[in-house]
N, C-alpha and C positions, 0 to 999 in steps of 0.2 A: 504494499500499499504506500509505503514511504518512497519507494522508487517511482511508482506511477505519479505521485504528487510533484517529485522533483522534475520528472520529464515535462510536466506541464508548464512549470516555471522556467525551464531552461530557455536561454535566449537562442535564437536562430541566426544563421548567417544572413547578413544583408545581401540583397539581391545585386549582382554585379551590374554595373552600368553597360549598356549596350556598346560594343566596340564594332563601329560601322566597317572596319577592315576585315571583320570575321563574320559578321551576320548582317544580312540584307533587310531593309525595312520593308520589303516587298517581296511576294513569292516569285520564284524564278522557275519556270517549266523545264523539266528534264535537265540536260547539261547545258542549256543555253546560258551564256554570260549574263551577269547583271548589268542593266542599262542605267546609269544614274540619271537622276531627275534632270540635271543640266542638259544632258545629251537628248533626252526625250523632249525638252523645251525647245532646243535648238532646231530639232528635226521635226517639228510639230506639222509643219505644212506638208512634208513628205509622208509622214505617218498617218494624217487624217483620213484620207481615202480608205485605208485598211481599217481604221477605227470605226468608221460609220457604215462599213459594208455589211449588209445583211440585218441591221438593225430595223426594228419596228418604228413606224412613224412617230409615236408618242415618245420613244426613247430618242429619236433624232432631234425632236423639238426640245427635249430636256436637255441633252447635251449641248445642243447649239446655244440654248439660253444660258446654260452654266459657263460656256466658253465666254460668252459675251460679257457676263457678269464678272467673271475673274478677270477679263481684260480691262474692263471699266474701273474696277476697284484696285488695279495694279497687283494682283496676287499672281506670282509666276506659277506656270503649270505645264505639265506634259500630258500626252496622251499615250496610254500603254494598251494596245490591242491584244497583247499576248495573254493577258491574265483575266479575261472577262470584261474588257472594256472599262478600264480604270482611268479616271482623271487624276492625276497625282499633284499634289501641292506640298510646299514645304510645311512641316508641322508648326513651326515658329509663325507662320503667316496667319495661322488660324488661333493659336494659343501661344503667344510669346513667353508666358511663364514656363513653357517646357524646358527652356534653356536654363532656368534656375533650378531645375529639378533632375539634373542628370542628363538631359537631352543634348542632342548635337544638331548642328545645321543639316546634318544628313538625314534626320528623322523626317518621315513623310506621313501625309494623311492622304488616304484614297477615297475617292467618291465614285459611286457607281449607281446607276439606274436599273432596277430590276423589277419583275413582277412582285406583287406583295404576296404573302403566304396564303391568303385566302383566293388568290386568283382573280380578284375582283377589280384590280387596278395596278398602279405602279407606285414605287417608292423610291426615294433617293436616300442612299445609305452612305454614313461617313464612318470610315474605320481607320484606326491606328494600332500598329504593333508598339506597345509601350517600351521605353527604353530601359527596361530591367529584365534580366534572365539569370537563371542558374542552371547548371547541369544537374541539379538535385530536383527531381520532380516534386518531392515533398515540400520543398520551399516554395516552389511556384504554386502548389496547391494551397499551402498556408497564405500565401500573398493574395490569393484570390478570395480566400474565406475572410481575411482581415480588411480587404478593401471595402470602401464605403458602398451603401446601396444607393444607386442612382435613380433619380426620378424619370429620366427619359431613356438614357442609354443603358448598355449592359457591358459586363466584363466576362470573358470566358478564355479558356485555355485551348490551344490547338498546337498540334506538333509541327514544327517547322520542317519543311521538305528537305531543306539544304543541310541541316545538321542534326535533325531529330531531337533537338532540345524542345521544350514546351515554350510557346510564345504566350505572353499575356496581352489580350487584344481587347480594345475598347471599340464598341460599335454603337451607333445611333441612326435610326432610320425614320424619316418622316414621310406619310402619304402624299403623293403629288400628282396622281392622275386617277380620277378626276380630283380637283381641279389641275390646271396647268401650273408648272413652276413659275414662281414669282421671285423678284429680288427681295421682297420682304420675308418670304419664306427661307430663302437661302441665308439672309441675315439672321433669322431666328435659329436656324440649323447651327450656323457658326457660333452663335452666342451661346447656345446650350452645349455644343462640344467644348467650347473654351472653359466654361464653367466646370463641367463634369471632369475634363482632363485635369484641371488645376486642382480640384477636390482629390482626385484619385492619386496624383503624384505627390501631393502633400502628404497624403495618407502613407503612400509607399516610402516616402522620406523618413517616416517614424517607424518604419519596419525594424524591429530589434536587430542589433549587431551582436555578433558572437563575442 
């Protein structure tokens, strides 16, 4: 009984800050090399036809509006057609506080439009692999359990296909079709993501050290 109590009280290893040279902020299919955001942004015009090819009309309208909104607000972005039509933006552009909580300029936020789970419309999702990881799965599970409960978004663990470690991922989704995507809805999505990411990263900063 005494040992069980001690185990509950023992401190855990702090999650290691993500090393962008070792781990990618975005999934990479198969053996294909990781393409950094800067390259995606620089080659956006060349990539755009592949990105939009085969999309439904509502998705085309959604992504076109999203591109215009990002351009108008000055947020740099890239298009990634290899992983399910992702619009990639720097995480710091949505949540500047990320850099205060172990994040780096390489951290990314992914935006994608997809059919909602009920099949009755579309939704725009925002997702980020949080800049913390450990090769000990139990630590990642503990981090998920001790993270705050979020009013809009959710946190979950998923195995990284590149190194087989667990990623702690934040995701929030807003319904957009019907109605159509608007600038006000995008601003709301980014505001929610900024608040919830800030709360989550602040909580992870307090994760006990060994």
